[in-house]
N, C-alpha and C positions, 0 to 999 in steps of 0.2 A: 432379380429384382429392379422394376423402374423405380427409381427413386423420386418422391416428390420434390427432394431437397438433396443438392450435392453436401450442403454443409449447413446444419442446423446449430444454432447457438443458445444456449439455454441461460437465461440473465443479460439483460442489456443495459445493465449498469455501468459503472466505471471501466472494467475490463472487460466485458462481454461485447459493451457498445464501441470501445477502441476497435476489438478486433474486427467488427463488422465494418468500421470506417475503413478499416486497413483492406478491407477484401474486396473495396468497392471497383477497384478498375481489374480485378481480376473475373475472369467469365465464369462465376459459377452461380447454381441457384442457391441463394441463400436466405435461408428463415431464421428470425431470432422471436424466443418465445419471452415474455415478461411479465412477471407476477403481479406487480402494481401498475396502478393506473398512473397516470400523471398528476393527478390532485394528491394520491396516497405519497407519492415519491415527494412533492415538496412539503407535506407535513411531516413528513418522517426527519428525527432528530439527528440522524445519520448525515444529513447535509449540511449541519452546522459544523463538523467536525473540518480541525486546520489538515490542509495536506502539505507534508515538506516534500517540493517535487525535486529530484534531483537534475543535473544539468543533462545529464542523459534523456532522461523523461521528458523533459521540454523539449529537446530535439526529435523525439517520438512524436510529440504531441502536434511540433510543428510541420512535421511531415503529414500527419493525419489531415491537416488545415483547418486546426481550429485552434491553436496557440496565439494566434494574433491576437482575435477576439477575447480569451481567456486572460492575456498577459496584461491587458488594462486594468484588470482588478486582482491580479496578484501582486505580491511584494517579492522584490528580488533580494537573496540572501547573498551580500558581498564579504560579508565578514564572519567567521565560526569561532565562538568564544568558548573553549571547555575549559572547565577548572573544579578545583575538589575543595568542597567549601572548609574552610578552618585548617586547609592546609596550603602549602608554598605551591603544587603543583599547578602549572598554566600551559594549554597550546591556543595559539590563536593560527586562523588560515585566513587568506585575505585572497579575494578574487582577482585584485592588479596585480598581484606575485605570480599568478599563474595564466595572466595574458588574457584574462576572459571577462566579460561583463557583470556577471554573475555565478557563485558557485551552484545557484538553485534557485528557488522560487517556493513562496507560500502562498497557498490560496485556498479558498472554503470550499468545501467538498462541493457543494451546490450549484457553483460556480461553473464549474467542470461539467457536474452530471447535465446542467439546462444546456451548455453546449452541446454535447456528447447528444442530448436527446434532438436538437434542433437538427441536429447532420443525420440523424438515424429515418426521420421522416422524411427528408429528401432521396433516399435509397432507393433502388430498385427492390430491394431484399422486401420480403414478406415480414411484417411485424405483428405477431399474434400476441395481443394485449388485451385486458389482463388474461392471462392462463397459464395452468401449473401442468407440471408434468406429472402423471400419475403411473405410467409403466413403461417400460422399456425391455424390448426384447430385440438380441443381436442375431443376426443372420449370416448366412456366409456373404451376402454381397450389399446387406445394409442393416439398418437398425428401424424397429417397427417403435414408432415413439406415439403414446398414446398422451392427451391432453384434457384438461377440465379447461372448458371457457365457460363461466356462468354456469348454468345448468346443463349446457351440451357437451358431450365427448367426443373429441374428434381424434382422429387417427392419421398419422403422417408416416413416412419412411424418409430416411435419410442416409446417404454413403458415411457420414462423419457426424457425428454429436460430439459439442465442445461444452462441457459443462464450465458456467462462470455465474453459477447461480451462488455464490456467497458461502460463507462458513457452515451453514446449515445446509447446503446443497440437498436437494431433492435428488438429483441425480445419482451423487454416491452412494446415498442411504438405498436407494433402488437397487444398485448393484451390489450392495453389501460389502463394499470397501471400507474396511475397520480404518482407525486412525488411531498413532500413537501420540499422546497427551502428555505434555510435562506440564505441571500447575506450578507456576513460579509461586504460589502463595502471596501474591503481590496485585495492587488494585492500582490503576491509572485513574486518578483524579483529574478532572478535563474542565477547564473552565475558561475566562479572558478576562487581562486586567489592561487597565488603562495605564500609562507611565507619565511620571513628571517630564522625563527625559526625553529627547528623541530617542529612536530605537536606532538611528543610524543603519538600517539595512542590516542588521547585526543578529544571529542566531545563537543562541545562550545554550548551552548543555553543561548544567550545574550538579554533580555529585554531592549529595548532602547525606547524612548519616541514618536519614529516613530514607531515601532512595534517590533514582535519577530524577532532576528537575530541567525540564526544557520548556525556554520562552521563545517562542516563534512569532518574526514582526507580521505584523496583519496590515499594520496602518502605522504612520511616522510615530504614533504615542500610543499603540494599541497592540498588544503580545495575547497569542494562544498561550496556555499554559499545560503541559502535561507533566505531573508530579506522581511519580510511583513511589510506592511503599508497601509495607507490607499490610495484608489485611486488616489485621487487627486495629494498627495504626489508623489506616485509610477511615475504617469504620467510625473512630472516635474525630478525626479529623472533619468527616463529612458533617458529623453532628454539630458541630461548632458554630456559632454565630457567625454571620459575615465577618465582623469586625475582628472576632478573634482569629477566625482561617486568614483574614488578608496580614495580620500581624504575625501569625506562624510563617506565612507563605514569604513576606518580607523579610524574616529573620534567616530564612532559609537560603533565599535567593542573595541578600544583600542589598547594597545601593546601587548596583552599577546603572541603574535606571531611576534613580532616584525614588519617591515616595511612590508606592502602586497603589489601583483602587480597584476594587471587584467589579468588573464590567460584566457578567454574565452568570447565568446560575451554575452551581457545579456537579458535575456527574462522575459515577464511577464506575469503572471498569473493568473486571476480573481478568487477571494477564495468563495466559496457555500459551505454551510453542505448541502447536498441532499440527501434522502433518499425515496426508492421506497415506496409506501403506503403499499405497501405488498410483501412479499417474496416469495410466492408461487402461482400460479393458478392450473388449471386443468392439471395435471403432468406435469409442468413446475416448475425450481426453479431459483431463479435470485441468483448470488453469486457476489462478488468482487463488482468492481465500477458499473457494471449493478443494485446494489442494495444498496450501498453508498459509497458516495464520502467525505473525509473529510477534515477538517484543517490541513496543512501538521507541524502545531506546533511541534507534538510529534511524525511524522514521522510513524503514525501509520496506514496508509491506506493499503499497500501492504500486512503489517504484518496480518491486518484483513481478507483480500482476501485470504490470503493463509489458515488461520486458518477454513475460511468456506469450503474450497476443502479439506484439510487434514479431517474434521469433516464429512464431507458428505461421503467421501470414507469409511471411520469408520463406519459411520450409513450403509452404502449400504453392504459392507461387511457381517454385522452381519445380514444384512435381507436376503440377500441371502442363508445365512446358513440354513434359514428354508423354503427356496424355495417360497417365498411370492412374491406378486407383487410389486415391486420396485417404483410405478407411483401411488399407491394407496393413495386418500385423508388422512387419516388416519396416515401413512408414513411421509408424508410430511408436515404434521401438528405437527408431534410430533418433526422434525429437526426445523421447526422453533420455536417452543417453547424452543428450548435447543439452539438455537443460540441468541435467543432474549437478555437476560442477558448480553453476551458477548459483542454484539454490544451497547445496552444502555449503560454499563457502557465505553465502549470504546470512544462513543460520548459526555456521560458526562466529561469524567477526558479531552479530548482535547479541549471542547468548553468550560469547567470552566478556563483552562490554558488562555483562549483567555480572556471571563470577566476578569478574576481577573490581568491579566500583560497588556492588552492593556487601561490602565487606568491610568493618573497622579493625580487622585482626591487625595488628600494629606493623609489624613485618612487612606484609601485602600492602598496607595503607604507603609506607614509607618507599617500597619498590616501586609503587605504580606512579607516586609523585615525582619520583627521581626519572621516571620513564617519561613522563608530560615534559617535565624541563629539558632532557634530551631532545625529545621530539621535536619541541618548540627551536632548538640550536641545531637542530641537524636536517638539512634542507632536503635529501634524499629519501625520507621518512616524509618530512610533512609532504612532500611531492606525492606519496603513494596513498597518504591520509587524506590527501586531497581528492584523489582520483576516485576512491570510496566514498567521498562527500558527493562528488560531481556523478555519481551510478557509472563509473568507467571502471572501477577495480574489480568487478566481476564478470567484465565482459568475457566472452568465449573467444 
């Protein structure tokens, strides 16, 4: 089969777009299929969310040549403050203790999306937009892909298809790949607040009786809020007036940043741990949210997806050096095995936090607070936690 593309990336968003940029100096015929027009992307509320970028993620974005422009609109995290409301346990991490300028950064998703989109239009790769995949059929030497672009149906062939088309991945559904789903019975309430005191480059993770509460610095006196709680409690909180919600949030967070004021509308998102039952099919790979969706407690979702893309680009570059078939089963199997450890460790880390900190069982609450104090006083343990926070703890 003579392929139209060596690599066809389905999804030109944060993860798929980053993969395309990582491939720019690799001699492959690359196609990118994106369902949303530029106007639709700009209008989507998904672009309003705050992304917590680990230090390792920032280094990947820098290698892609896009971080310099994004950094001007990003807020560095130089301190991380973890606490348990109403109890004595606290853990604090500081960038200067690790000899770095920042443990990570916070950026509004649209800022990063805009920069990736700008660079995609400069690539030699063919951008097919707006278009949706409506058919896939793998053969011995390639994949036949049918797209719907307006009223037109287009047919292409590719040596390898990479699905980076999000949690509702059309590619995954067409392949019949099932998902394992763990419903946490929780909702993430997302909003923004202005603060009386300077945030001082600090990210707060506070475990409350309702659930984990994160405040991430957006500006000197502005934070993104992600407050996780049981579905029923979230429904009640979302129905409160702005004044009552703000009072509830202030009570849960405390006065670390003085008086807080609501600065954006509230949105609720149900939380589930979702994993595709396999990462690869015949000449197809799933990456990012098409493969995995995590609880936001540790902000690992995009960081994990970007590592998927960066690692795949590295493996493809090595593969091409030997002029080998990039879609062959042996290559895909090796990629899957190599990524499994990072995926499993990241899931266990985030899922473990939820299990330990979303309970008020007194013996467990006492134990976790004692552990937080010990962690704060034990440098080797703090170094390990800092590596996780910077995105290095899961490195292969």
